[in-house]
C-alpha positions in Angstrom: -14.8 -9.5 19.4 -13.8 -5.8 19.1 -15.1 -3.0 16.9 -13.0 -0.6 15.1 -13.8 2.2 12.5 -11.8 3.0 9.4 -12.4 5.6 6.8 -12.6 4.9 3.1 -10.7 4.4 0.7 -9.2 1.4 2.5 -7.1 -1.6 1.9 -7.1 -4.3 4.6 -4.2 -6.7 4.6 -2.6 -9.7 6.2 0.7 -10.8 4.7 -0.1 -10.5 1.1 -3.9 -10.8 1.3 -5.6 -7.6 0.5 -9.2 -6.4 0.0 -9.8 -2.9 -1.4 -12.4 0.0 -1.3 -12.5 3.5 -2.9 -12.8 7.2 -2.1 -12.6 9.8 0.8 -10.3 11.0 3.6 -10.0 10.5 7.3 -9.2 7.6 9.7 -10.0 5.9 13.1 -10.9 2.2 13.1 -13.8 -0.1 13.9 -14.2 -3.6 12.8 -15.4 -7.0 14.0 -12.7 -9.6 13.8 -12.6 -13.4 13.5 -9.7 -15.7 12.8 -10.3 -19.1 11.2 -7.6 -21.7 10.6 -8.2 -23.5 7.3 -6.1 -25.3 4.7 -7.1 -24.1 1.3 -5.6 -22.6 -1.8 -6.3 -18.9 -1.9 -6.2 -16.6 -4.9 -2.7 -15.1 -5.5 -2.1 -11.5 -4.5 0.6 -9.1 -5.5 1.3 -6.1 -3.3 3.3 -3.2 -4.8 4.7 -0.6 -2.5 6.1 2.4 -4.3 8.3 4.8 -2.4 8.1 8.1 -4.2 8.1 11.9 -3.9 6.7 14.9 -5.8 10.2 16.5 -5.3 12.0 13.8 -7.3 12.2 14.3 -11.1 12.6 10.5 -11.6 9.4 9.6 -9.8 6.6 10.7 -12.1 7.1 7.8 -14.6 6.9 5.4 -11.7 3.8 7.0 -10.4 2.2 6.7 -13.9 3.3 3.1 -14.2 1.9 2.2 -10.7 -1.5 3.6 -11.7 -1.5 1.8 -15.0 -0.7 -1.5 -13.3 -3.4 -0.9 -10.7 -6.0 -0.4 -13.4 -5.0 -3.4 -15.5 -4.7 -5.9 -12.6 -7.4 -4.8 -10.2 -8.3 -8.3 -9.1 -4.8 -9.5 -8.1 -2.5 -6.5 -7.7 -2.8 -3.9 -4.9 -0.7 -0.8 -5.5 0.3 1.4 -2.6 2.1 4.8 -2.9 4.3 5.8 0.1 5.5 9.4 -0.2 8.8 9.8 1.6 10.1 13.1 3.2 13.8 13.3 2.3 13.3 15.1 -1.0 11.5 18.0 0.7 14.7 19.9 1.3 15.1 20.6 -2.4 12.4 23.3 -2.6 9.1 21.5 -2.7 7.2 20.1 0.4 5.4 17.0 -0.8 1.9 17.3 0.8 1.7 13.5 1.2 5.2 13.0 2.5 5.6 11.4 5.9 8.7 10.5 8.0 7.0 7.2 8.9 7.1 6.2 5.2 10.8 7.0 5.1 11.3 4.8 8.1 9.3 2.0 6.5 11.5 2.2 3.4 14.6 2.1 5.6 13.5 -1.1 7.3 12.7 -2.7 4.0 16.2 -1.8 2.6 17.8 -3.1 5.8 15.9 -6.4 5.4 16.6 -6.6 1.6 20.3 -5.7 2.0 20.1 -2.4 0.1 22.7 0.1 1.1 20.4 3.1 1.2 16.9 4.5 0.4 16.3 5.7 -3.1 13.4 6.9 -5.2 11.4 5.6 -7.0 11.8 2.3 -5.3 9.2 -0.5 -5.7 9.0 -3.3 -3.1 7.0 -6.4 -4.2 5.3 -8.5 -1.5 8.0 -7.3 0.9 10.5 -9.7 -0.7 12.3 -7.9 -3.6 12.9 -4.3 -4.8 14.0 -2.4 -7.9 13.5 0.9 -9.6 9.8 1.5 -9.8 9.7 3.0 -13.3 11.1 -0.2 -14.9 8.0 -1.6 -16.6 9.6 -4.9 -17.6 10.8 -5.7 -14.0 7.3 -4.8 -12.7 5.6 -7.1 -15.2 8.0 -9.9 -14.4 7.6 -9.6 -10.7 3.8 -9.6 -11.0 3.9 -12.8 -13.1 6.2 -14.5 -10.6 4.2 -13.7 -7.5 0.9 -14.4 -9.3 2.1 -18.0 -9.6 2.4 -18.4 -5.8 -0.5 -19.2 -3.5 -0.8 -17.0 -0.3 -1.3 -18.6 3.1 -4.2 -16.3 4.0 -7.3 -14.7 2.8 -9.5 -12.0 4.2 -13.3 -11.9 3.7 -15.1 -8.7 4.5 -18.8 -8.4 5.3 -21.3 -6.0 6.9 -19.7 -3.1 5.2 -21.4 0.2 6.1 -20.0 3.7 5.3 -20.8 7.4 5.4 -19.0 10.5 4.3 -16.3 10.1 7.1 -15.9 6.5 7.8 -16.7 2.8 7.1 -17.4 0.0 9.5 -16.9 -3.7 8.5 -16.5 -7.2 9.8 -13.7 -9.4 8.6 -12.7 -13.0 8.7 -9.2 -14.2 8.3 -8.8 -17.6 6.6 -5.6 -19.6 7.1 -3.0 -19.9 9.8 -2.7 -16.4 11.4 0.0 -17.3 13.9 2.9 -14.8 14.2 1.4 -12.5 11.5 0.2 -8.9 11.6 -3.1 -7.5 10.4 -2.8 -3.9 9.1 -5.4 -1.5 7.9 -4.1 1.0 5.3 -6.0 4.2 4.5 -5.4 5.5 1.0 -6.5 8.3 -1.2 -7.6 6.9 -4.5 -6.0 9.7 -6.7 -4.9 13.3 -6.3 -3.4 15.8 -8.8 -1.0 18.5 -7.5 0.4 21.5 -9.2 4.1 21.6 -8.1 5.5 25.1 -7.9 9.1 24.5 -6.9 11.8 21.8 -6.9 12.8 19.4 -9.6 9.2 19.1 -10.9 8.3 22.8 -10.8 5.5 23.9 -13.1 4.3 20.3 -13.5 0.9 18.9 -12.5 1.5 15.5 -11.0 -1.1 12.8 -10.4 -0.6 10.2 -7.7 -2.7 7.1 -7.0 -3.4 5.0 -3.9 -1.6 7.4 -1.7 -1.0 5.9 1.8 -2.1 8.4 4.4 -2.5 6.2 7.5 -1.6 2.8 8.7 -2.9 0.9 11.7 -1.8 -2.5 13.1 -5.0 -4.2 14.3 -3.9 -7.4 15.9 -1.2 -10.0 16.3 -1.6 -13.7 17.2 1.3 -15.6 18.6 1.8 -19.3 19.3 
């Protein structure tokens, strides 16, 4: 067993199985891991990944919708906000933008047969995408994926934290073969005064902002 440390707020995932925490900044990892093969029906999980930017005038409605969905479906829906960097040229440097987020979006669009990256784009459980500000499409996707049973579940225990980090033990239920376990560090919510670009003179609030991702382990046949 290995130990890894991770800062809070945190979302730990495997496939579409997520467990969540709240508050604070930094990263590095430490956890105790255990994989268990079981055949059970696990609770449905919906993972929403919003690709957004503070430099995009079409993004604030999607950011607001993501936060609303997060609050209304806290037990089954896990909302992640990935800030991309290709809008930075227009005059505002999004403080949460990251080229790795742009690359993640590119890989999704290649997989999902989309011709190019766009914002605001919402990817649901890694299987479908659409404009992230479309409330009816978001509601429909949540309903569809909530009707499915995931193959895995993660149970966290021995959670201990301080102002900088949190340590925890986790157990993976279900068949873990050929799957990845990722730890995602998020900021619960931040409000930014935008001084330039398409959203100049606006105060924008972003939620569940992804600031670090770490792949923990991979089990193969």
